[in-house]
C-alpha positions in Angstrom: -0.2 0.0 0.0 1.1 3.6 -1.1 1.2 6.5 1.2 -2.0 8.1 0.8 -3.4 8.3 4.0 -3.0 11.6 5.7 -1.9 11.6 9.7 -3.6 14.0 11.8 -1.9 15.5 15.3 -3.4 17.3 17.6 -0.5 19.0 19.2 -0.2 21.7 21.8 1.5 23.0 25.0 0.3 21.1 28.3 -3.1 21.8 29.8 -4.6 22.9 26.3 -7.1 19.8 26.8 -5.3 17.1 24.5 -6.2 14.5 26.8 -9.3 16.0 27.8 -11.0 16.1 24.1 -9.7 12.2 23.1 -13.1 10.5 24.5 -15.3 12.8 22.8 -12.6 12.6 19.7 -13.7 8.9 19.7 -17.0 9.3 20.2 -18.0 11.3 17.2 -15.5 10.1 14.6 -16.1 6.0 15.4 -14.2 5.5 11.7 -10.7 6.9 13.4 -8.2 5.7 15.6 -7.5 8.4 18.3 -5.2 7.9 20.8 -3.0 10.1 23.3 0.7 9.5 22.5 1.5 10.1 27.0 -0.3 6.6 27.0 3.3 4.9 26.2 5.0 7.3 28.6 5.1 5.8 31.3 6.6 2.2 29.5 8.7 3.9 27.4 10.3 6.7 29.7 11.4 10.0 28.2 13.1 8.8 25.3 10.4 10.9 22.9 11.7 10.0 19.8 11.1 6.3 20.5 7.8 7.1 21.6 7.4 9.6 18.4 8.6 6.1 16.0 6.5 3.8 17.9 3.2 6.3 17.2 3.7 6.8 13.8 4.5 3.1 13.1 0.9 2.6 14.9 -0.9 5.2 12.8 0.6 3.3 9.9 0.0 0.1 10.2 -3.8 1.0 11.3 -3.5 3.1 7.8 -2.5 0.0 5.7 -5.7 -1.7 7.2 -7.3 1.3 5.3 -8.5 3.5 8.7 -7.0 7.4 9.9 -5.5 8.2 13.0 -5.4 11.2 15.1 -2.7 11.4 17.5 -3.2 13.8 20.8 0.2 14.8 22.0 3.3 17.6 21.7 4.8 16.7 18.8 6.7 18.9 16.5 7.2 19.0 12.7 10.9 18.4 12.7 10.9 15.4 15.6 8.0 13.7 13.5 10.0 14.0 10.0 12.8 12.2 11.3 10.6 9.1 11.9 11.4 6.3 10.4 7.3 6.0 9.0 7.2 9.8 8.2 7.1 9.1 4.3 4.7 6.9 4.4 1.7 9.1 5.2 0.4 11.4 2.1 0.2 14.5 4.5 0.7 15.3 8.2 -1.3 17.6 9.6 -1.4 19.7 13.0 -3.7 21.7 15.2 -2.7 23.5 18.0 -5.4 23.5 20.9 -4.5 26.6 22.9 -5.8 28.4 26.0 -4.9 31.3 27.4 -2.8 31.8 30.7 -5.1 32.2 33.3 -6.8 28.7 31.9 -3.3 27.2 31.7 -2.1 27.8 35.4 -5.1 27.1 36.8 -5.1 23.6 34.6 -1.5 22.7 35.4 -1.6 23.5 39.3 -4.6 21.2 39.4 -1.5 18.8 38.6 0.4 20.3 41.3 3.3 21.4 38.8 5.9 23.8 39.6 5.9 27.6 39.0 8.8 26.9 37.1 7.2 24.0 34.8 4.1 26.3 34.4 5.9 29.2 32.5 7.7 26.7 30.6 4.6 25.6 28.6 3.1 29.6 28.9 6.2 30.6 26.9 5.9 27.1 24.8 2.3 27.8 23.9 3.3 31.8 22.9 5.5 29.9 21.1 3.5 27.9 19.6 0.7 30.8 18.5 3.5 32.8 16.9 4.8 29.9 14.6 1.6 28.1 13.6 1.8 29.8 10.2 5.4 29.7 9.8 7.0 26.4 11.0 4.2 24.2 10.1 3.1 23.3 6.8 0.3 23.6 6.1 -0.2 25.8 8.6 -1.6 24.9 11.6 -5.4 26.0 12.9 -5.8 26.7 16.2 -8.8 26.0 18.1 -8.7 28.0 22.3 -10.0 25.8 24.6 -10.1 28.4 27.8 -14.1 28.6 27.3 -14.8 26.2 25.0 -16.9 23.1 26.2 -15.1 19.6 24.9 -18.0 19.0 22.9 -17.7 21.6 20.9 -13.9 21.4 20.7 -14.0 17.7 19.2 -16.5 18.9 17.2 -13.9 21.5 15.8 -11.3 19.1 14.9 -14.0 16.5 13.5 -14.4 19.2 11.0 -11.2 20.0 10.7 -10.1 16.3 10.3 -13.2 16.0 7.6 -11.9 19.5 5.7 -8.8 17.7 5.4 -9.2 14.3 4.3 -11.7 15.0 2.0 -10.4 18.6 0.6 -13.1 18.6 -2.6 -15.9 17.6 -0.4 -16.1 13.8 -1.6 -17.3 11.4 0.1 
């Protein structure tokens, strides 16, 4: 099978809602496979290159069965492009979940994060916003989760996936 399937990555800084939206995405997109990149972290450790290679291999195997994958997790194009199975996919599309600094801080404090880590992810979130057009090809759309419910966020992600999967409106 050739690389005729796209891969969808829902990225963003910690606290933006990537993990929270997964259950709803699975419900409203039953024909797609949706995964949390962090699901393997506790078994593999901090070898993010290995983690990303594993998830792209999983997505490739799923595509070989005729299905499309959405991976939710912080992944950068220059890291994904180094993965062994990157060239298999027709396109890799990125979407950024984002929330304002106050919301991010509240969510991360609930996880008992340190001030230093919270600041680091606020800065990373700012970088993602500033570079959504120039560091991503095609440009990365942004969904603000600050005051948007999980059902609406999942609906916006679904609309994005369907537009990219069927750019000419074909079924």
